[in-house]
C-alpha positions in Angstrom: 138.0 186.7 -69.6 139.0 183.9 -67.1 136.8 185.3 -64.3 133.7 185.3 -66.8 134.3 181.9 -68.0 134.8 180.4 -64.5 131.5 182.2 -63.6 129.7 180.5 -66.6 131.1 177.1 -65.8 129.9 177.8 -62.2 126.6 178.2 -63.4 126.7 175.4 -65.7 127.8 172.9 -62.8 125.4 174.3 -60.3 128.2 175.5 -58.4 126.8 179.0 -58.0 123.4 177.9 -56.9 121.9 179.1 -53.6 119.6 177.0 -51.4 116.2 178.8 -50.7 115.8 179.7 -46.9 112.1 178.7 -46.8 111.5 175.9 -49.5 115.2 174.5 -49.6 115.1 174.3 -53.1 118.4 175.5 -55.2 118.1 178.3 -57.4 120.5 180.7 -59.3 120.1 184.1 -57.7 119.0 186.9 -60.2 121.9 189.3 -61.2 123.2 191.2 -63.8 125.6 189.8 -66.4 128.3 189.1 -63.9 126.0 187.0 -61.8 125.9 189.4 -58.9 122.9 188.7 -56.5 120.1 190.8 -56.6 118.3 189.1 -53.6 118.9 191.9 -51.0 115.3 192.6 -50.1 113.8 190.9 -46.9 116.0 187.9 -46.6 119.3 189.5 -47.7 122.6 187.6 -47.9 121.6 185.9 -44.5 118.5 184.4 -45.8 118.1 184.1 -49.4 114.6 183.2 -50.8 114.1 181.8 -54.4 111.8 183.9 -56.9 108.7 181.8 -55.9 109.0 182.2 -52.3 110.0 185.9 -52.2 106.7 186.7 -53.7 105.1 184.8 -50.5 106.9 186.9 -48.0 105.6 190.4 -48.8 105.3 192.5 -45.5 101.8 193.9 -44.5 101.7 197.6 -45.0 97.9 198.1 -45.0 95.8 200.2 -42.5 96.1 199.0 -38.8 95.5 200.3 -35.3 98.9 202.0 -34.4 98.8 200.9 -30.8 98.2 197.2 -31.2 98.7 196.5 -34.9 95.4 195.0 -35.5 94.4 195.5 -39.2 91.3 197.5 -39.6 88.0 195.8 -40.3 88.0 197.2 -43.8 91.6 195.4 -44.4 90.3 192.1 -43.0 87.1 192.1 -44.8 88.8 192.6 -48.0 91.8 190.8 -47.5 93.8 193.5 -49.2 96.7 195.3 -47.9 96.4 198.9 -49.0 99.8 200.6 -48.9 100.4 203.1 -46.3 103.5 204.7 -45.0 102.7 204.6 -41.6 99.6 203.9 -39.2 97.2 206.7 -38.7 97.6 208.0 -35.0 93.8 208.6 -35.0 92.7 205.1 -36.1 92.9 203.3 -32.7 90.9 200.2 -32.4 88.1 200.2 -29.7 90.1 198.1 -27.4 93.2 200.4 -27.4 90.8 203.3 -26.9 89.8 201.6 -23.6 92.9 200.1 -22.7 96.0 201.5 -24.0 98.9 198.9 -24.3 102.0 199.7 -22.2 104.7 199.8 -24.6 105.7 203.2 -26.4 105.2 201.8 -29.9 105.2 198.6 -32.0 106.4 197.2 -35.1 105.9 193.7 -37.1 106.6 192.4 -40.6 103.4 190.5 -41.7 100.0 189.0 -41.0 100.0 185.4 -39.3 98.9 183.5 -42.4 100.3 181.9 -45.4 104.0 181.3 -45.7 104.8 183.4 -42.8 102.7 181.4 -40.6 103.9 178.2 -42.0 107.6 179.5 -41.2 106.7 180.4 -37.8 104.9 177.1 -36.9 108.2 175.1 -38.5 110.4 177.1 -36.1 108.4 176.9 -33.1 106.9 173.3 -33.2 109.3 171.5 -35.5 112.4 173.3 -34.4 113.6 174.3 -37.7 116.2 176.6 -36.3 117.4 177.2 -39.9 114.5 179.5 -40.4 115.6 181.9 -37.8 117.9 183.9 -40.0 114.9 184.4 -42.3 112.4 185.5 -39.8 115.5 187.7 -38.2 115.6 189.6 -41.4 111.7 189.9 -41.5 112.3 191.7 -37.9 115.1 193.8 -39.3 112.9 195.0 -42.2 110.2 195.9 -39.5 112.3 197.6 -37.2 113.1 200.1 -39.8 110.5 202.5 -38.3 111.8 202.2 -34.7 114.4 204.4 -33.1 117.5 202.3 -32.3 117.5 200.5 -28.8 120.2 200.3 -26.0 119.7 196.5 -26.3 117.3 193.7 -27.4 115.6 190.9 -25.6 113.1 188.3 -26.2 110.0 187.4 -24.3 111.5 184.6 -22.1 110.0 181.2 -21.4 109.3 179.7 -17.9 112.5 177.2 -17.3 110.1 174.3 -17.1 108.7 175.0 -20.3 112.2 175.7 -21.9 113.5 172.1 -20.6 110.6 170.5 -22.4 110.9 172.4 -25.5 114.5 172.6 -25.7 114.5 176.2 -26.9 112.8 179.6 -26.9 111.8 180.7 -30.4 111.5 184.4 -29.4 115.2 184.1 -28.2 116.5 182.5 -31.3 114.8 185.4 -33.3 116.6 187.9 -31.1 119.7 186.3 -31.6 119.2 186.3 -35.3 118.3 190.1 -35.1 121.6 190.5 -33.1 123.6 189.1 -35.7 122.1 191.3 -38.3 122.5 194.6 -36.5 124.9 194.1 -33.9 122.7 195.5 -31.1 123.5 194.0 -27.5 121.5 191.1 -26.6 120.3 191.2 -23.0 118.2 188.4 -22.0 119.2 188.5 -18.5 117.1 191.4 -18.0 114.0 189.6 -17.8 112.7 186.1 -16.5 109.4 184.1 -16.3 108.7 183.4 -12.9 105.2 181.9 -13.2 103.8 179.3 -15.8 100.5 178.2 -16.8 98.6 176.7 -19.7 99.3 177.6 -23.1 98.0 180.6 -24.3 96.6 179.2 -27.6 92.9 178.5 -27.5 92.1 180.9 -24.4 90.0 183.8 -24.8 91.4 187.4 -24.6 90.2 187.6 -21.0 92.0 184.3 -20.1 95.3 185.0 -21.7 95.5 188.4 -19.6 94.8 186.3 -16.3 97.3 183.6 -17.4 100.1 185.7 -17.7 99.4 188.1 -14.8 102.6 188.8 -12.7 104.5 186.2 -14.6 107.6 188.3 -15.4 110.4 189.5 -13.3 112.9 192.3 -14.5 116.3 192.8 -13.5 117.4 196.2 -12.1 119.8 196.6 -14.7 116.7 197.6 -17.0 116.7 200.8 -15.5 117.2 203.7 -17.7 117.3 201.3 -21.0 115.7 201.8 -24.2 114.8 198.2 -25.3 113.3 196.4 -28.1 110.9 193.4 -26.8 110.9 190.7 -29.4 108.4 187.8 -29.7 107.3 185.6 -32.9 103.6 186.3 -32.9 101.4 188.7 -31.3 97.2 187.7 -30.9 96.0 189.8 -28.1 99.1 190.9 -26.6 98.6 189.8 -23.4 102.1 188.2 -22.9 103.8 191.2 -24.5 102.0 193.5 -22.1 102.8 191.7 -18.9 106.5 191.4 -20.1 106.5 195.0 -20.9 104.8 195.9 -17.5 107.5 194.2 -15.8 110.3 196.1 -17.6 108.6 199.4 -16.8 108.4 198.4 -13.1 112.2 197.9 -13.1 112.4 201.5 -14.7 113.2 200.8 -18.5 113.2 204.3 -20.1 111.3 202.9 -23.3 110.1 199.6 -24.4 109.1 198.8 -27.8 107.4 195.7 -29.0 109.0 193.9 -32.3 107.4 190.9 -33.4 107.3 188.9 -36.7 103.7 188.7 -37.3 100.2 189.7 -36.2 97.0 187.8 -36.1 94.6 189.4 -38.0 92.1 189.7 -35.3 92.1 189.5 -31.4 90.0 186.3 -31.1 
């Protein structure tokens, strides 16, 4: 009786409210008659979402290229995500048929648009590191189709870029996933040795040239099965260059894991 009264008064006084990880508004988690939280989907306990925002962070499960994750032309044209359990291995896009990516496989949570894009931009350019647990939970959900790795690492920034920005958003996401899974985080396995202009705004060809030979992997990567983490994939040039460096150091497997995929290569 007394615990029930305490919970009831907690609801009345707002003491049992939770703050949404995206919009920051307080809300009462949905639950049973005892007030137990039912917010156990993508955000989980580490990054709760209010009912309105939960509908905005639905994962993309539509048809896509199994090698680069690009949504099919039909999905892009319709704007609909047709539910699939896994990508069709025979549905590679034309680019991957001509130039197969160097990673073993990839996984991502959603498309780079709407609320997911907004959260990633706020993390990257506004420094809202409080969004890292939410986006890390998205990575966790996306990673369920991947074999467990020996370690996690993020696509690194050049030291000069890191000094200007103050943080690496990909590393913040890797840290969040490390906290959720307990998997080892090994940032020392890969470093960026060459810097260039930002990738944003460059064509696919210029993106590839811009990151060519930009990464160097440590010998300790030899024999390891790795998840290589980034925030967004557009053409995959940066991920490919980082993956090739790890492969050159003898990594046994490299699987790309990122939060969002742009709907097209352009």
